[in-house]
C-alpha positions in Angstrom: 43.7 -66.1 3.3 44.3 -69.9 2.8 41.2 -72.1 2.9 39.1 -69.0 4.2 35.6 -70.9 4.1 36.8 -74.0 6.1 38.6 -71.6 8.6 35.7 -69.1 8.9 33.0 -71.8 8.9 34.5 -73.4 11.8 34.5 -70.4 13.9 30.9 -69.5 12.8 29.8 -72.9 13.7 31.3 -72.9 17.3 30.0 -69.7 18.5 26.5 -69.2 20.1 26.6 -65.5 19.7 26.8 -63.4 16.4 27.1 -59.7 16.5 25.6 -57.8 13.7 26.1 -54.2 12.4 23.9 -52.0 10.4 23.7 -48.3 9.8 21.5 -45.9 11.4 19.9 -42.7 9.9 22.8 -40.3 11.1 25.3 -42.5 9.2 26.7 -44.3 12.6 27.1 -47.8 13.1 24.9 -49.9 15.5 25.8 -53.7 16.7 23.7 -56.1 18.2 24.4 -59.5 19.9 22.0 -62.2 18.1 21.8 -66.1 18.5 24.0 -68.2 16.4 22.8 -68.2 12.5 20.2 -70.9 11.9 21.7 -71.9 8.6 24.9 -71.0 6.3 25.7 -71.6 2.6 29.3 -71.7 2.9 30.3 -68.2 4.4 28.9 -66.6 1.4 25.2 -66.6 2.8 24.2 -66.5 6.5 20.5 -66.6 7.8 19.5 -65.7 11.1 16.0 -64.7 12.9 14.6 -61.5 14.1 11.5 -59.5 15.0 10.0 -57.8 11.9 9.2 -54.7 14.4 12.8 -54.5 15.4 15.0 -51.2 15.1 17.6 -53.3 13.1 15.1 -54.4 10.5 14.4 -50.8 10.0 17.8 -49.9 9.5 18.5 -52.8 7.1 15.6 -51.6 5.0 16.9 -48.1 4.7 20.5 -48.9 4.2 21.4 -52.7 3.4 25.2 -52.6 4.2 26.0 -54.6 7.1 28.7 -56.7 8.9 28.6 -60.0 11.3 31.5 -60.5 13.8 32.3 -63.7 15.4 34.6 -64.0 18.2 36.2 -67.2 19.4 37.4 -66.1 22.9 38.7 -69.3 23.6 41.8 -68.9 21.3 41.3 -65.2 20.9 40.5 -65.2 17.1 37.6 -63.5 15.4 36.4 -62.8 11.8 34.4 -59.9 10.7 32.2 -60.5 7.6 31.2 -57.3 5.3 28.3 -57.5 3.1 24.7 -56.8 2.4 21.6 -57.9 4.6 18.3 -58.5 3.4 14.9 -58.6 5.4 12.7 -62.0 4.2 9.3 -62.3 5.1 8.2 -64.8 2.6 6.9 -68.1 4.1 9.5 -70.2 2.3 12.4 -68.4 3.9 10.6 -68.1 7.4 10.1 -71.9 7.4 13.5 -72.8 6.0 14.8 -71.9 9.4 12.0 -72.2 11.7 13.1 -74.2 14.8 10.8 -75.9 17.7 10.7 -73.8 20.4 10.6 -70.3 18.2 7.0 -70.0 19.2 8.7 -68.5 22.7 9.7 -65.5 20.5 7.0 -65.7 17.7 3.8 -66.9 19.8 1.9 -67.0 16.2 4.2 -69.5 14.9 6.1 -69.5 11.4 3.4 -67.1 9.8 3.7 -64.8 12.9 3.9 -61.1 11.2 6.7 -60.0 13.5 8.9 -63.0 12.6 11.6 -62.7 9.8 14.6 -64.0 8.4 17.8 -61.9 8.0 19.6 -63.0 4.9 23.3 -61.7 5.0 25.5 -61.8 1.6 29.4 -61.6 2.3 31.4 -59.7 0.0 34.6 -59.6 2.2 36.1 -60.6 5.5 38.9 -59.7 8.0 40.1 -62.8 10.0 42.3 -62.1 13.1 44.4 -64.8 14.9 47.8 -65.0 16.6 48.5 -61.5 16.6 47.7 -60.6 13.2 45.0 -59.9 10.7 44.1 -61.0 7.3 41.9 -59.5 4.5 39.9 -62.0 2.2 37.3 -61.4 -0.6 34.3 -63.9 -1.1 33.7 -64.7 -4.9 
């Protein structure tokens, strides 16, 4: 795919929702809608927030294989990124993506034990646009 980072990055930045996938104990895929990523480093590394006590965190700690899907419904195009998900609970990571207003979800603030960071690392992806799909690999 020509200039995957620019094309995919634009899609990511314009979406308010990301769909993340995990694998449950029986080996079945699970999907969840999340608020848009808080930070990204190109399309290789993407950071999101979630509750440490969530089912998704437990699944990622058991099996770190993951995917993220972004859908641009206006132009009917989308991208699925495959990779791994890490659960980060250190204060440096938590402070890095903390936003004003997060106390609505994490009342104890940035040190709330139920607040954690999901760090997704992309290995490959699949882009859909104009009635065709294209695979790409991230170095």
